[in-house]
C-alpha positions as CSV (number, residue, x, y, z in Angstrom):
1,M,-8.9,26.0,-14.5
2,R,-8.1,22.4,-13.4
3,L,-7.8,21.8,-9.7
4,S,-4.4,20.1,-10.2
5,N,-3.2,23.1,-12.2
6,W,-4.0,25.7,-9.6
7,L,-3.3,23.7,-6.5
8,W,0.4,23.4,-7.3
9,P,2.3,25.7,-6.9
10,R,-0.5,27.7,-5.3
11,R,-0.4,30.5,-7.9
12,L,-4.1,30.8,-8.0
13,A,-5.3,32.6,-5.9
14,L,-7.2,31.3,-3.2
15,L,-5.5,33.0,-0.3
16,L,-6.3,32.8,3.4
17,V,-6.2,35.8,5.7
18,P,-3.0,35.7,7.8
19,G,-3.4,34.0,11.1
20,V,-6.2,31.8,9.9
21,L,-5.8,28.1,10.4
22,A,-6.2,26.3,7.1
23,A,-5.7,23.0,5.4
24,C,-2.4,24.2,4.4
25,G,-0.2,26.4,6.5
26,V,0.1,24.9,9.9
27,P,2.9,22.7,11.4
28,E,2.9,19.0,11.1
29,S,2.2,17.0,14.3
30,S,0.2,14.1,15.5
31,D,-3.5,14.2,16.1
32,G,-3.0,14.4,19.8
33,D,-5.7,11.7,20.4
34,S,-5.4,8.0,20.3
35,P,-8.1,7.0,17.7
36,H,-10.8,5.1,19.5
37,T,-11.3,1.5,18.6
38,V,-14.4,0.5,16.7
39,T,-15.3,-3.0,15.6
40,E,-16.8,-2.6,12.2
41,Q,-18.9,-5.2,10.4
42,Q,-16.6,-7.5,8.5
43,Q,-17.6,-7.6,4.8
44,G,-14.9,-7.9,2.1
45,A,-13.0,-10.2,-0.1
46,L,-11.3,-12.9,1.9
47,A,-7.6,-13.4,1.4
48,S,-7.1,-16.6,-0.6
49,D,-4.3,-19.0,0.3
50,V,-1.1,-18.4,-1.7
51,T,1.4,-21.1,-2.6
52,V,4.9,-20.0,-3.4
53,S,8.1,-22.1,-4.1
54,F,11.6,-21.0,-3.4
55,Q,14.3,-22.5,-5.6
56,Q,17.6,-20.9,-6.7
57,G,17.3,-19.3,-10.1
58,V,13.8,-20.6,-10.7
59,S,11.2,-19.4,-8.2
60,P,9.5,-17.1,-7.2
61,S,11.4,-15.7,-10.2
62,A,14.4,-16.6,-12.3
63,S,16.3,-13.8,-10.5
64,Y,15.7,-15.4,-7.0
65,A,19.1,-16.0,-5.4
66,G,18.0,-16.5,-1.8
67,V,19.1,-20.1,-1.2
68,T,22.4,-20.7,0.6
69,D,23.7,-24.2,1.5
70,T,26.9,-26.0,2.2
71,W,28.1,-29.2,4.0
72,L,30.5,-29.7,6.8
73,Q,33.0,-32.5,7.1
74,E,34.7,-33.6,10.2
75,N,37.8,-35.0,8.4
76,L,38.6,-31.6,6.9
77,P,37.5,-29.3,9.7
78,S,38.8,-26.1,8.1
79,T,37.6,-26.7,4.6
80,N,34.7,-24.8,3.1
81,V,32.7,-26.5,0.3
82,G,30.0,-23.9,-0.2
83,A,30.4,-24.0,-4.0
84,D,29.9,-27.7,-4.2
85,A,27.0,-29.0,-6.3
86,L,26.2,-31.6,-3.7
87,L,25.1,-31.6,0.0
88,R,26.6,-34.7,1.7
89,M,25.5,-36.2,5.0
90,D,27.0,-39.3,6.6
91,L,28.3,-40.6,9.9
92,D,31.1,-42.5,8.2
93,Y,32.8,-40.2,5.7
94,P,35.2,-41.0,4.3
95,A,34.1,-44.6,4.4
96,G,35.7,-46.5,7.3
97,S,36.8,-43.2,9.1
98,G,33.8,-43.1,11.5
99,Q,33.8,-39.3,11.0
100,A,30.7,-37.2,10.3
101,A,29.4,-34.9,7.6
102,N,26.2,-32.9,7.7
103,A,24.6,-30.0,5.9
104,L,23.2,-26.5,6.2
105,L,20.4,-25.1,4.1
106,R,18.6,-21.7,4.2
107,F,15.9,-20.1,2.1
108,D,15.2,-16.3,2.1
109,L,11.5,-16.1,2.7
110,R,11.0,-12.4,2.6
111,E,8.6,-12.8,-0.3
112,I,6.1,-13.9,2.2
113,P,4.7,-10.9,4.1
114,A,5.2,-10.7,7.8
115,G,2.1,-11.7,9.6
116,A,0.9,-14.1,7.0
117,T,-0.3,-17.4,8.4
118,V,1.7,-20.4,7.2
119,R,-0.5,-23.4,6.3
120,S,1.9,-26.0,4.9
121,V,5.6,-26.4,4.1
122,Q,7.3,-29.0,1.9
123,L,10.9,-29.5,1.1
124,T,11.8,-31.1,-2.2
125,F,15.3,-32.5,-3.0
126,H,17.0,-34.3,-5.8
127,V,18.6,-37.4,-4.3
128,T,21.9,-38.5,-6.0
129,N,22.8,-41.1,-3.3
130,R,19.9,-42.8,-1.4
131,T,20.1,-44.0,2.1
132,G,18.6,-46.6,4.3
133,G,18.0,-47.3,8.0
134,E,17.5,-44.3,10.2
135,G,16.5,-41.0,8.6
136,Y,18.3,-37.8,8.4
137,F,16.7,-35.1,10.5
138,L,15.9,-31.4,10.0
139,Y,16.6,-29.0,12.8
140,T,16.5,-25.2,12.9
141,A,19.9,-23.6,12.7
142,G,20.4,-21.5,15.8
143,R,22.9,-19.0,14.6
144,A,23.9,-17.1,11.4
145,W,26.4,-18.9,9.2
146,N,28.1,-18.0,5.9
147,E,27.9,-20.2,2.9
148,A,31.3,-19.2,1.6
149,E,33.0,-19.5,5.0
150,A,31.3,-22.2,7.1
151,T,33.3,-25.3,8.0
152,W,33.2,-28.1,10.6
153,A,34.9,-25.8,13.0
154,R,33.4,-22.4,12.2
155,A,30.0,-20.8,11.3
156,S,31.8,-18.0,9.6
157,A,35.3,-16.5,9.5
158,A,34.3,-14.4,12.5
159,S,32.6,-17.1,14.7
160,T,33.0,-20.7,15.7
161,W,30.3,-23.2,16.4
162,S,29.6,-23.8,20.1
163,A,30.4,-27.4,19.2
164,P,32.1,-28.6,16.0
165,G,29.7,-29.5,13.2
166,A,27.0,-27.1,14.3
167,R,26.1,-29.6,17.1
168,G,26.0,-27.3,20.1
169,A,22.9,-26.2,22.0
170,T,23.1,-22.7,20.5
171,D,24.0,-24.0,17.0
172,R,20.8,-25.8,16.4
173,G,17.4,-26.5,17.9
174,S,16.6,-29.8,19.6
175,T,13.3,-30.4,17.9
176,V,13.1,-32.6,14.8
177,L,11.2,-30.6,12.1
178,G,11.1,-33.4,9.6
179,T,12.8,-36.6,8.5
180,L,14.5,-37.4,5.2
181,L,14.6,-41.1,4.3
182,P,14.8,-41.5,0.5
183,T,15.2,-45.1,-0.5
184,V,15.5,-44.3,-4.2
185,T,17.4,-41.6,-6.2
186,G,15.5,-38.8,-7.9
187,T,12.9,-36.5,-6.4
188,H,12.1,-36.7,-2.8
189,T,9.7,-34.5,-0.8
190,V,9.2,-34.2,2.9
191,T,6.2,-32.4,4.4
192,L,7.0,-30.6,7.7
193,G,4.7,-31.2,10.7
194,A,3.5,-28.8,13.4
195,Q,7.0,-28.1,14.7
196,G,8.3,-27.3,11.2
197,L,5.3,-25.1,10.5
198,A,6.0,-23.2,13.7
199,A,9.7,-22.7,12.7
200,V,8.8,-21.3,9.3
201,Q,6.1,-19.1,10.8
202,Q,8.7,-17.6,13.1
203,W,11.0,-17.0,10.1
204,V,8.2,-15.3,8.2
205,N,7.3,-13.0,11.2
206,N,10.9,-12.2,12.0
207,P,13.2,-12.7,9.0
208,T,16.3,-12.0,11.1
209,S,15.6,-15.2,13.0
210,N,15.8,-17.3,9.8
211,H,19.2,-19.2,9.9
212,G,17.7,-22.1,8.0
213,F,18.1,-25.8,8.6
214,V,20.7,-28.2,9.9
215,L,20.5,-31.7,8.3
216,D,22.1,-34.4,10.4
217,A,21.7,-38.0,11.6
218,L,22.1,-39.6,15.0
219,T,23.4,-43.0,14.0
220,N,23.0,-43.5,10.3
221,M,26.3,-44.5,8.6
222,D,24.7,-45.0,5.2
223,G,25.3,-41.6,3.5
224,L,22.8,-39.4,1.8
225,D,23.7,-37.0,-1.1
226,L,21.4,-34.3,-2.4
227,A,21.8,-31.8,-5.2
228,S,22.7,-28.4,-3.8
229,S,21.6,-24.9,-4.9
230,E,24.7,-24.9,-7.2
231,A,23.5,-27.9,-9.2
232,A,23.8,-27.3,-12.9
233,T,20.3,-28.6,-13.6
234,L,18.0,-25.9,-12.1
235,A,15.1,-28.3,-11.5
236,Q,17.3,-30.4,-9.2
237,R,18.1,-27.7,-6.8
238,P,16.5,-27.7,-3.3
239,R,12.9,-26.3,-3.3
240,L,10.9,-25.1,-0.3
241,T,7.2,-24.8,-1.0
242,V,5.0,-22.7,1.4
243,T,1.3,-22.3,1.4
244,Y,0.1,-19.3,3.4
245,T,-2.8,-17.0,4.1
246,P,-1.7,-13.5,3.4
247,V,-2.2,-10.5,5.6
248,F,-4.2,-8.7,2.9
249,V,-6.0,-9.3,-0.3
250,H,-3.9,-8.5,-3.3
251,P,-4.4,-6.6,-5.5
252,G,-6.4,-4.9,-2.8
253,L,-5.9,-1.2,-2.6
254,H,-8.3,1.2,-4.3
255,V,-9.5,-1.7,-6.6
256,S,-9.6,-5.4,-6.2
257,Q,-8.9,-8.1,-8.9
258,A,-12.6,-8.9,-9.0
259,Q,-13.4,-5.3,-9.8
260,L,-10.7,-5.0,-12.4
261,D,-11.9,-8.2,-14.0
262,F,-15.5,-7.0,-13.9
263,V,-14.5,-3.8,-15.8
264,K,-12.4,-5.8,-18.3
265,A,-15.3,-7.9,-19.2
266,K,-17.5,-4.9,-19.6
267,I,-15.0,-3.3,-21.9
268,A,-14.8,-6.5,-24.0
269,V,-18.5,-6.4,-24.8
270,G,-18.7,-2.6,-25.3
271,A,-20.8,-1.9,-22.3
272,E,-21.2,1.6,-21.0
273,P,-19.9,3.7,-19.3
274,W,-16.8,1.5,-19.2
275,A,-16.2,1.1,-22.9
276,S,-16.1,4.8,-23.7
277,Q,-14.1,5.7,-20.6
278,F,-11.5,3.1,-21.8
279,A,-11.5,3.9,-25.5
280,N,-12.1,7.6,-25.5
281,K,-10.3,8.6,-22.4
282,L,-7.9,6.1,-21.0
283,V,-6.3,5.0,-24.3
284,K,-6.2,8.5,-25.7
285,S,-4.9,10.1,-22.5
286,S,-1.6,12.0,-22.5
287,H,-0.7,9.8,-19.6
288,A,-0.8,6.7,-21.8
289,N,2.6,7.5,-23.2
290,T,4.8,4.3,-23.2
291,A,7.8,6.4,-24.2
292,W,7.6,8.6,-21.2
293,V,10.8,9.2,-19.3
294,P,10.3,9.6,-15.6
295,R,11.9,12.5,-13.8
296,P,12.6,11.5,-10.2
297,V,14.8,13.6,-7.9
298,E,16.7,12.4,-4.8
299,T,15.5,15.2,-2.6
300,M,12.0,16.6,-3.3
301,Q,11.3,20.2,-2.3
302,C,7.8,21.7,-2.6
303,G,7.1,25.3,-1.6
304,N,3.9,27.2,-1.0
305,A,2.5,30.2,0.9
306,G,4.3,32.5,-1.4
307,S,7.2,30.2,-2.4
308,T,7.2,28.8,-5.9
309,V,10.0,26.2,-5.2
310,D,9.3,23.1,-7.2
311,I,12.0,20.5,-7.2
312,G,10.4,17.3,-8.5
313,C,6.9,18.1,-7.2
314,Y,4.8,18.6,-10.4
315,D,7.0,16.1,-12.3
316,S,6.4,13.3,-9.7
317,R,2.7,13.8,-9.7
318,Q,2.7,13.5,-13.5
319,D,4.9,10.4,-13.2
320,A,2.5,8.9,-10.7
321,L,-0.6,9.6,-12.9
322,K,1.2,8.1,-15.9
323,A,2.2,5.0,-13.9
324,Y,-1.4,4.4,-12.8
325,T,-2.8,5.0,-16.3
326,L,-0.3,2.6,-17.8
327,A,-0.9,0.0,-15.2
328,L,-4.7,0.1,-16.0
329,L,-3.9,-0.2,-19.7
330,W,-1.7,-3.1,-19.0
331,Y,-4.4,-4.9,-17.0
332,H,-7.1,-4.4,-19.6
333,T,-5.1,-5.0,-22.7
334,R,-2.2,-7.3,-21.5
335,E,0.1,-5.4,-23.9
336,Q,3.5,-5.7,-22.3
337,R,4.6,-2.2,-23.5
338,Y,2.2,-0.7,-21.0
339,A,3.5,-2.7,-18.1
340,D,7.1,-2.0,-19.0
341,A,6.5,1.7,-19.2
342,A,4.8,1.8,-15.8
343,I,7.5,-0.4,-14.2
344,R,10.2,1.9,-15.6
345,I,8.6,4.8,-13.8
346,L,8.3,2.9,-10.5
347,D,11.8,1.6,-10.6
348,A,13.2,5.1,-11.3
349,Y,11.6,6.3,-8.0
350,A,12.6,3.3,-6.1
351,D,16.2,3.9,-7.1
352,T,16.2,7.7,-6.7
353,L,13.8,9.3,-4.2
354,Q,15.3,9.5,-0.7
355,T,13.3,12.2,1.0
356,I,10.6,14.8,0.7
357,L,11.7,17.9,2.6
358,Y,9.6,19.6,5.2
359,V,11.0,22.1,7.7
360,G,8.5,23.7,10.0
361,S,7.7,27.2,9.0
362,D,10.0,27.2,5.9
363,N,7.7,28.1,3.0
364,N,10.1,26.6,0.6
365,T,9.2,23.1,2.0
366,H,5.7,23.9,3.2
367,N,3.8,21.5,0.8
368,G,6.1,18.6,1.4
369,P,3.6,16.6,3.5
370,L,0.8,17.3,1.0
371,Q,3.0,16.2,-1.9
372,A,3.8,13.0,0.0
373,A,0.1,12.4,0.6
374,W,-0.7,12.7,-3.1
375,L,2.1,10.4,-4.1
376,A,1.0,7.8,-1.5
377,E,-2.5,7.9,-2.9
378,L,-1.4,7.4,-6.5
379,F,1.9,5.5,-6.7
380,P,0.8,2.4,-4.7
381,R,-2.2,1.9,-7.0
382,S,0.0,1.2,-10.1
383,A,2.5,-0.8,-8.0
384,E,-0.2,-3.1,-6.6
385,I,-1.7,-3.8,-10.0
386,L,1.7,-4.6,-11.6
387,R,3.0,-6.7,-8.7
388,Y,0.0,-9.0,-8.6
389,S,-1.0,-9.3,-12.3
390,G,2.0,-11.1,-13.9
391,S,3.5,-8.0,-15.4
392,G,7.1,-9.3,-15.2
393,W,8.1,-6.9,-12.5
394,P,10.8,-8.7,-10.5
395,R,9.9,-9.3,-6.8
396,E,13.0,-7.6,-5.5
397,R,12.2,-4.5,-7.5
398,A,8.6,-4.5,-6.2
399,I,9.9,-4.8,-2.7
400,K,12.4,-2.0,-3.2
401,F,9.6,0.3,-4.4
402,G,7.8,-0.4,-1.1
403,E,11.0,0.4,0.8
404,M,11.1,3.8,-1.0
405,L,7.5,4.5,0.1
406,K,8.3,3.8,3.7
407,R,11.6,5.7,3.5
408,A,10.7,8.8,1.6
409,V,6.9,9.2,1.7
410,L,5.5,7.7,4.9
411,P,7.4,9.9,7.4
412,R,5.6,13.0,6.0
413,I,2.1,11.6,6.4
414,I,2.0,9.1,9.2
415,N,1.2,11.7,11.9
416,G,-1.4,13.6,10.0
417,W,-1.7,17.4,10.0
418,A,-2.5,19.6,12.9
419,G,-5.5,21.9,13.0
420,G,-7.8,19.6,11.1
421,G,-6.6,20.4,7.6
422,S,-9.5,18.5,6.0
423,N,-8.1,17.6,2.5
424,W,-4.6,17.2,3.8
425,N,-5.5,14.8,6.6
426,N,-7.8,12.7,4.4
427,S,-5.2,12.4,1.7
428,M,-2.7,11.4,4.3
429,T,-5.0,8.8,5.7
430,N,-5.7,7.3,2.3
431,G,-2.0,7.3,1.6
432,V,-1.0,5.6,4.8
433,M,-3.6,2.9,4.1
434,N,-2.2,2.3,0.7
435,I,1.3,2.0,1.9
436,A,0.2,-0.4,4.6
437,I,-1.4,-2.7,2.2
438,Y,1.3,-2.6,-0.4
439,T,4.0,-3.4,2.2
440,D,1.8,-5.9,4.1
441,D,2.0,-3.9,7.3
442,R,-1.0,-4.7,9.5
443,A,-0.1,-2.3,12.3
444,L,0.1,0.5,9.8
445,F,-3.2,-0.5,8.4
446,E,-4.8,-0.3,11.8
447,R,-3.3,3.1,12.3
448,A,-4.8,4.3,9.0
449,L,-8.2,3.0,10.1
450,G,-7.9,5.0,13.3
451,M,-7.0,8.1,11.4
452,W,-10.0,7.7,9.1
453,R,-12.4,7.4,12.0
454,V,-11.2,10.6,13.5
455,H,-10.9,12.8,10.4
456,V,-14.2,11.8,8.8
457,K,-16.0,13.4,11.8
458,E,-13.9,16.6,11.5
459,T,-14.6,16.8,7.8
460,V,-18.4,16.6,7.4
461,Y,-20.8,18.1,9.9
462,L,-24.0,16.4,11.0
463,T,-26.6,18.1,13.2
464,T,-26.4,15.1,15.4
465,D,-22.8,16.2,16.3
466,G,-24.3,19.0,18.4
467,A,-24.6,22.7,18.1
468,V,-21.1,23.0,16.5
469,P,-18.9,20.7,14.4
470,I,-16.4,18.3,16.0
471,P,-13.0,20.1,16.4
472,A,-9.6,18.5,15.8
473,P,-7.6,17.8,18.9
474,D,-5.5,20.9,18.8
475,Q,-8.5,23.1,18.0
476,R,-10.3,22.4,21.3
477,N,-9.9,23.5,24.9
478,A,-9.5,21.0,27.7
479,D,-13.3,20.7,28.1
480,G,-13.7,19.8,24.4
481,S,-15.0,23.2,23.3
482,W,-13.6,25.1,20.4
483,K,-10.8,27.5,21.1
484,S,-11.8,31.1,20.7
485,G,-12.1,32.2,17.1
486,V,-10.9,28.9,15.7
487,L,-14.3,27.6,14.7
488,L,-15.1,30.5,12.4
489,S,-11.7,30.6,10.8
490,T,-11.5,26.8,10.3
491,W,-14.9,26.7,8.6
492,R,-14.1,29.8,6.5
493,G,-16.9,32.0,7.7
494,Q,-19.7,29.5,8.1
495,T,-21.7,30.8,11.1
496,E,-24.8,28.6,11.2
497,F,-24.8,25.1,12.6
498,G,-27.4,23.0,14.3
499,T,-30.1,23.4,11.7
500,T,-31.4,20.8,9.2
501,R,-30.4,22.9,6.2
502,V,-26.7,22.9,7.2
503,N,-26.6,19.1,7.7
504,G,-23.8,17.6,5.5
505,I,-21.7,20.8,5.0
506,S,-18.0,20.0,4.8
507,L,-15.2,21.8,6.5
508,E,-13.8,23.4,3.3
509,A,-17.0,24.1,1.5
510,C,-16.8,27.8,2.1
511,R,-13.2,27.8,0.9
512,D,-14.1,26.1,-2.4
513,F,-15.7,22.9,-3.6
514,G,-12.4,21.8,-5.2
515,H,-10.7,21.2,-1.9
516,A,-13.9,19.9,-0.3
517,T,-14.3,17.4,-3.2
518,M,-10.7,16.2,-2.6
519,S,-11.8,15.2,1.0
520,I,-14.8,13.3,-0.3
521,A,-12.5,11.5,-2.8
522,S,-9.9,10.5,-0.2
523,L,-12.5,9.4,2.4
524,S,-14.4,7.3,-0.1
525,Q,-11.2,5.7,-1.5
526,A,-9.9,4.7,1.9
527,A,-13.2,3.3,2.9
528,E,-13.3,1.3,-0.3
529,T,-9.8,-0.1,0.3
530,A,-10.7,-1.0,3.8
531,L,-13.8,-2.8,2.6
532,I,-11.8,-4.8,0.1
533,Q,-9.7,-5.9,3.1
534,G,-12.7,-6.9,5.1
535,V,-13.3,-3.8,7.3
536,D,-16.5,-1.8,6.7
537,L,-15.8,1.8,7.5
538,Y,-18.7,2.9,5.5
539,S,-21.5,1.6,7.7
540,G,-20.5,3.5,10.8
541,Q,-20.5,6.8,9.0
542,E,-23.2,6.2,6.4
543,A,-25.4,9.2,7.3
544,R,-22.4,11.5,7.3
545,L,-20.9,10.4,4.0
546,I,-24.3,10.5,2.2
547,A,-25.2,13.9,3.7
548,G,-21.8,15.3,2.7
549,A,-22.1,14.1,-0.9
550,E,-25.7,15.2,-1.3
551,F,-25.0,18.7,0.2
552,M,-22.3,19.4,-2.4
553,A,-24.1,17.8,-5.3
554,R,-27.2,20.0,-4.8
555,Y,-25.0,23.0,-5.7
556,I,-22.8,21.4,-8.3
557,V,-25.5,20.0,-10.5
558,P,-27.3,23.2,-11.5
559,H,-24.3,25.6,-11.4
560,A,-20.9,24.0,-12.1
561,P,-19.5,24.4,-15.7
562,A,-19.4,21.2,-17.7
563,N,-15.8,21.7,-18.6
564,G,-14.6,21.2,-15.1
565,D,-13.7,24.9,-14.4
566,A,-14.6,26.6,-11.1
567,T,-17.2,29.3,-10.9
568,T,-18.6,31.4,-8.0
569,I,-22.3,31.5,-7.3
570,P,-24.5,33.4,-4.9
571,V,-26.1,31.3,-2.2
572,E,-28.6,31.7,0.7
573,S,-27.9,34.1,3.6
574,W,-27.2,31.3,6.1
575,L,-24.4,29.8,4.0
576,C,-20.8,31.1,4.1
577,A,-22.1,34.3,5.7
578,R,-18.7,35.6,6.7
579,R,-16.6,34.1,3.9
580,S,-15.0,37.4,2.9
581,E,-13.1,37.5,6.1
582,F,-11.3,34.3,5.5
583,V,-11.0,33.7,1.8
584,K,-9.4,35.9,-0.9
585,K,-9.1,35.5,-4.6
586,N,-6.5,37.4,-6.5
587,G,-5.8,39.3,-3.3
588,V,-9.4,40.5,-3.0
589,P,-11.9,39.2,-0.4
590,V,-14.5,37.0,-2.0
591,P,-18.2,38.1,-1.4
592,N,-20.1,36.7,1.6
593,N,-22.9,34.2,0.8
594,T,-21.1,32.7,-2.2
595,L,-19.7,29.3,-3.1
596,E,-17.1,28.3,-5.6
597,V,-18.4,25.2,-7.3
598,Q,-16.6,22.7,-9.6
599,I,-17.0,19.3,-11.1
600,L,-14.1,16.9,-10.4
601,P,-13.8,13.3,-11.5
602,T,-14.8,11.5,-8.3
603,W,-18.2,10.5,-6.7
604,E,-18.4,7.1,-8.2
605,I,-17.1,5.1,-5.2
606,L,-19.6,6.6,-2.7
607,Y,-22.5,6.2,-5.1
608,N,-21.6,2.6,-6.0
609,H,-21.4,1.7,-2.3
610,F,-24.5,3.4,-0.9
611,V,-26.8,3.1,-3.9
612,T,-25.7,0.2,-6.1
613,R,-24.7,-2.0,-3.1
614,K,-26.9,-0.8,-0.3
615,G,-29.9,0.6,-2.1
616,R,-29.8,4.0,-0.4
617,S,-31.2,7.1,-1.9
618,M,-28.7,9.8,-3.2
619,P,-30.8,11.7,-5.8
620,S,-28.5,14.7,-6.1
621,T,-25.4,12.6,-6.5
622,A,-27.3,10.5,-9.1
623,A,-28.0,13.7,-11.0
624,L,-24.3,14.7,-10.7
625,L,-22.8,11.4,-12.1
626,P,-23.7,12.0,-15.8
627,R,-21.9,15.3,-15.6
628,V,-18.9,13.8,-13.8
629,R,-18.6,11.1,-16.5
630,G,-18.6,13.8,-19.2
631,V,-15.9,16.0,-17.7
632,R,-12.4,16.0,-19.2
633,P,-9.8,15.0,-18.3
634,A,-10.7,12.0,-16.1
635,T,-7.7,12.5,-14.0
636,D,-7.0,15.0,-11.3
637,L,-4.6,14.0,-8.6
638,Q,-6.1,11.1,-6.5
639,M,-9.4,11.6,-8.4
640,S,-8.4,9.7,-11.5
641,W,-10.2,7.1,-13.6
642,E,-13.0,6.5,-11.1
643,T,-15.8,6.0,-13.6
644,L,-13.7,3.4,-15.3
645,T,-12.7,1.5,-12.2
646,H,-15.7,1.9,-9.9
647,A,-18.9,2.8,-11.8
648,G,-21.5,0.1,-11.2
649,V,-19.2,-2.5,-9.9
650,G,-21.6,-3.3,-7.1
651,S,-20.4,-5.9,-4.6
652,V,-18.3,-8.0,-7.0
653,G,-15.6,-9.8,-5.2
654,L,-16.9,-9.0,-1.7
655,E,-18.1,-11.6,0.7
656,P,-21.8,-11.3,1.6
């Protein structure tokens, strides 16, 4: 029986004795510790500079409507001309009046992620009436104004300028950001200097501070006219071009563009294992359905611990798997039908999902946090690929999807899960990291790194940890020791620690290898994502991750069924010696000194990193991989399509 089938709702039968702390069944709370700071070796893809232009109805996409502009005229102080096709500046308008006209111009820059480093800025105009003499100057606007309401007297219907014509100290900055002095009509470009770069950088970091530019002169009475954002000819509208270094590499969660391109090239020449994984599994998967109709709900409710409530839970996991499958098919085939189908799924969730319920001890909402973690592991993968591969997904829709992730999903996972909860915490960590990168949130990324560093040590035991495993914060006494009885229950009856033969055992191994494998998957996926972004989590926990994989593989290879089902095997007397006290199956205690083993479609990421990249020895995992590559299906929650995406990719795309 597939892990994804029996994990949700938990009909199967792996029950825990009442009162036992488990990966599912304890209240949500923070870790209780501030994750320690570690400086990892930097090795990853470097974020390349990005150049983006902002022009009404043209760029970044034809749907962009983020330019607002108008001009103010002293001779008609109450007249708004926000719909005019021209921006007019002059110190003698109408001619001979000695009265002034100036302009306001603003670009919505939220396409650029907060925290990105602005490298250069250019403003391009179409000049319809050239000028001479002194230039016209660009200043920062100091207050909000309304294109449809601004006049010489007022910034909006609700507020006046501190001095008419936006000339007061609070209306504009005093520093000149750039100078316009076009001596011929047609295209004219001005490159902003250091002060202009600083202003745009501020707008990127804090979009609410972006009130745009004021264009004005000090003495020039030779007027200047420019085409406005309402100009009929799109190419003549004002254009702001910004080159910046992004916060993160994109696409850069779970897989990088270099890795995707590596696999695409392998498929093209029929190389294995990629060609068969693509043709025989990905293309033929039930998830590759371009006619699929997504089934989002506004309020998701996922029960467990006796509750079978399922409002949108199974459906959303299927939708997420389909979106990821379709996104991979889009990337490797460039058939628009795949992209359109995946986008349709993501848009449906962006428009619909508001919250995932979780109410303390209410069994009808118990699995809400775990559901959120799975969705955070899966959904951002497809969104990241589609957003950064020319799929035709409008930027505002991609942004809205990120807003949904932060609104509905992130609150359920950002604080982790109390009591250790190995697979829950590792899924949550992986999900938080994915959301951080997709939404370009550096602080959230740092939080995810801290979560990973804490939970990896709670998940896999090394003899170098001491005589007993490392407890989670709420599992230990003030002196750091385990609370009475909690060690035995958390590790499901494992009694021996401190010996060489137990090195690498994972927290949920005595529960079943299905849940233990989920932790391996989430840990390795998050570490891979971090490496793509230049942070090497692997190296600090190399011994732990290798030992954890090798311990499990030694039992999986000779015993696990090839069809991916779970089976129970007898093991040595030192392993899971008191398992029967803490694990039941179909209501009956399982035998002591047994393991439930199973092959699930993961392991590629760890093996690629430590063996292909680093040349380390993982003989048991090497023996397991051929069996993993043969198992069907190749999707199971977050463990999906790993052979296709990560087998043998080595260090492609990473900086040495």
